[in-house]
Phi, psi and omega in degrees: 000320180293324181292324179295319182296321180296320179295319179296317184292325180297318176296318177299322185289328179292317181301320182296321178296318191291326180285324180221087188285078178277145177303314181301324168297322178295318178308315178302313178300319180300315176300317183300318185265017177299317180295328174299311177302311184291325178294319183289320179297323185295337174298332186248007194289345175290343187266310179228170181309138184294319184296324182287318179289333173292321184293317177303312178309316174309315182301314175302325178293321175295324174293320181297322181292328179275338180257351186290140185232100183302335186278355184289344179092020184230144180286149181298316185310314179290315177299316177294331178289321172301322182287320173293317174303315182289327171298317181285330172297321177294319179297320179285333179290328185277344176287125185238148172257162178299316170238104182270132174291152177307158182293316181301323179293318177301316177297319176299315179294321178298318179291325179295313182299318184287323178291327182290315178297315179299310182296325184289328179288321171295319192264345182065030180197165175287129183285159179273169185291324177292326178289320175299320182292317181294328185289322182257355174079039178231174185275151184301324183291324178302314177304314183296323180298314177305314180291319184282339181256023185295319188252013188299314182262017178291135193256128170245164179279116178275356177274343186287122183264157185282137179290146185293324180273007187242123186280353186287154179281152177284168180297323184290328179289342180284344182284105183271126176307318187294334180284346185246033176300134182293346177292334186281345185265144177293165178301320182294315178294322172307312180299314178297312184297320181293325176287330169289323179294328180292344176273358177272162173290155185304314180299316179296319175298318184294316180296317179297313174309310182287329177288314188268331186249335176262000175058039175258137179278179187293321179296328180287321181295309185306313184294320182290325185262354184048057171228170185282155178297322182298321187287322177304310178299320174304305183302317176302308177306307180298321185282321176298326179292319179296318178300315180297320180294321185289312183295324180290325172299319176295318179293323179300310174311312178293321177297316176302319177295315180292336180265011175294154177296144180273061177198157183078190191284338184265020182296129179250317177253138181279125192290330188276329186246343183085354177277170175296154177284168182287331175300313181296320183304312181297320177297315189292321179303314177297322180294313183295327177293317177298315178304307182306314181305322183282322177264011175062038176242188180235160184230125178258151180232133173238136169248133179232126181230140181254123178261136180103004181285338178289319173297321176299316180296322179292327188272310187260345181107162182296329183301318181301324180289325178293316169312317176294314173299325177292318178292327181290321176303315185286327175298322178294315181296331178279347183240013170234176182285159181297330181280349181285153183255120176256124176225165170289144175222108186080192183270339186232014185227185177219148175242139178233118176267131179243090181290142184047036176242015184304318181295337181253015186299320188289324182294307182297319186294313184295326179288324183283327174301314182292316184283332172298309181307317177288324180301304182297321177301316182293335180274319189242003183068207182260041182272357185056025181292325187243127175244157183230134177241135179241132171226151182219156174211158186225136171268149000265013185294314188267352184159157185248352186230168184294316178302315176297320180296315187290323171299314178300316179293324179298314183296324180285333178291325183290322177276357183295149171288148185271147174259121175274137179282000000 
């Protein structure tokens, strides 16, 4: 009862400011909603410093205060939470590294680190990989991969030379080929690395392979290729520089796509839900199918459609549908792999691309069925107000192009059993 009164007082304070925007009222609102900003920032504190995220969160709170419309039928607390979280996500998205890891890998590492910290506090000891895996619902091998590759792409200066009076190794000497064994890389990391390596000259690829994967030193490489040691050192520096440029260029392209305005033909992210747009989904699906055809792998596609949202709109208003779609997008992202693509499909549905996931599509589908039932039921009880349809297709069995795969999944979705909430 006391909490409800505090929330009502906070909402009343916002309304007073909107009627008469005095500076002292704004300062009071910033103080009142400090806990909301810190609570939201804490969810991402494993990625960047907590204090920096809080400062970014306050920017989102100021934006919410300037854009809030009390006649829209949504509480300021709910509206501010979305904008604060969105501002922090944009900040994290714009932070780049010299060799930046994929977004799904960063999110997975964040989950692992956060779960490990929580378990250590609860158990008063360092948790095992199995305990971390059980806590966040992924395989133990995935947790192990995250842990052993924490420093895999950390960049040091290869141009820094060893001091004559210093017995320590130079940066290039610290690169142990055994630590960069391809067996320690995940499938996704190997694909990225191989694609980048293919853009190097044959001699550069040969030297890199000998040094990093065959555990040969520079003298052995020089003797093997009948070139000088200085030339080997030059090739190592040059090829690594090229690799960084290639990987950074690819990441820059991805970041530029994500920073597109949410309007017009170049729309990439859906403003309402935060998922990818349907236009981006169609383009990405064709890219994944092309890659799978080249690598002789499979791509699975899942279509999910929610029925009953029109009734939700009529009873609760348009904002309730937007909130539902936003929460649904977050639910899917939390319940699929980090490399999977979650996008909007139609006005009430989502499409999920699962690269290299065809063999496990039934497991993923069954898991989503069960969790969707619990999730929707938790929101609306056993009223049956919302129903869910799921259809899936796998390439190349169900189609070799995006349209064929989408049509197949859609036809199966129409005939699927409905999940009553």
